[in-house]
C-alpha positions in Angstrom: 10.6 -0.6 -1.8 7.4 0.1 0.0 4.0 -1.6 -0.3 0.7 -1.0 1.6 -2.0 -3.6 2.0 -5.4 -3.4 3.6 -6.1 -6.0 6.3 -9.1 -7.1 8.1 -9.7 -7.2 11.9 -7.2 -4.5 12.9 -9.0 -2.8 15.9 -6.4 -1.5 18.4 -2.9 -1.0 19.5 -2.6 -4.6 20.5 -3.4 -5.7 17.0 -0.8 -3.2 15.7 1.9 -4.5 18.1 1.2 -8.1 17.2 1.5 -7.4 13.4 4.6 -5.3 13.8 6.4 -7.7 16.0 5.7 -10.7 13.9 6.4 -9.1 10.5 9.5 -7.3 11.6 11.1 -10.6 12.5 10.6 -11.9 8.9 13.5 -12.2 6.6 13.4 -9.5 3.9 11.2 -7.1 5.9 13.0 -4.0 6.9 10.1 -1.9 8.4 6.5 -2.3 9.3 3.9 0.4 10.1 0.3 -0.4 11.0 -2.4 2.2 10.6 -5.4 1.1 12.8 -7.8 3.8 11.4 -7.2 2.8 7.8 -6.8 -0.9 8.6 -3.6 -1.0 6.6 0.0 -2.3 6.9 2.8 -0.5 5.1 5.9 -2.6 4.6 9.4 -1.7 3.5 11.6 -4.4 2.0 14.3 -5.3 -0.5 13.3 -4.5 -4.1 14.7 -7.8 -5.5 12.4 -9.9 -3.2 9.0 -8.3 -3.6 7.0 -11.3 -4.7 8.7 -13.7 -2.3 8.4 -11.5 0.7 4.8 -10.4 0.0 3.7 -14.0 -0.3 5.2 -14.9 3.1 3.8 -11.7 4.6 0.3 -12.4 3.3 0.5 -15.9 4.7 1.7 -14.7 8.1 -1.0 -12.0 8.3 -3.7 -14.7 7.6 -2.2 -17.0 10.2 -2.3 -14.2 12.8 -6.0 -13.5 12.0 -5.5 -10.4 9.9 -6.1 -11.5 6.3 -5.2 -9.2 3.4 -8.2 -7.8 1.6 
């Protein structure tokens, strides 16, 4: 399953790298793509764990300084 969320504070390739490297390491996350222009993060993960994984992803993004809007 794929889900896209809008995030604050994404300004550059460094932001993108930080988000991608941290979220890719998370259990249940298969793929992460950051769009700096749209300030969005697209995630691909297992269908059966959507709510669990998204809660952890949202928490991690906030911790990194990129809160979900």
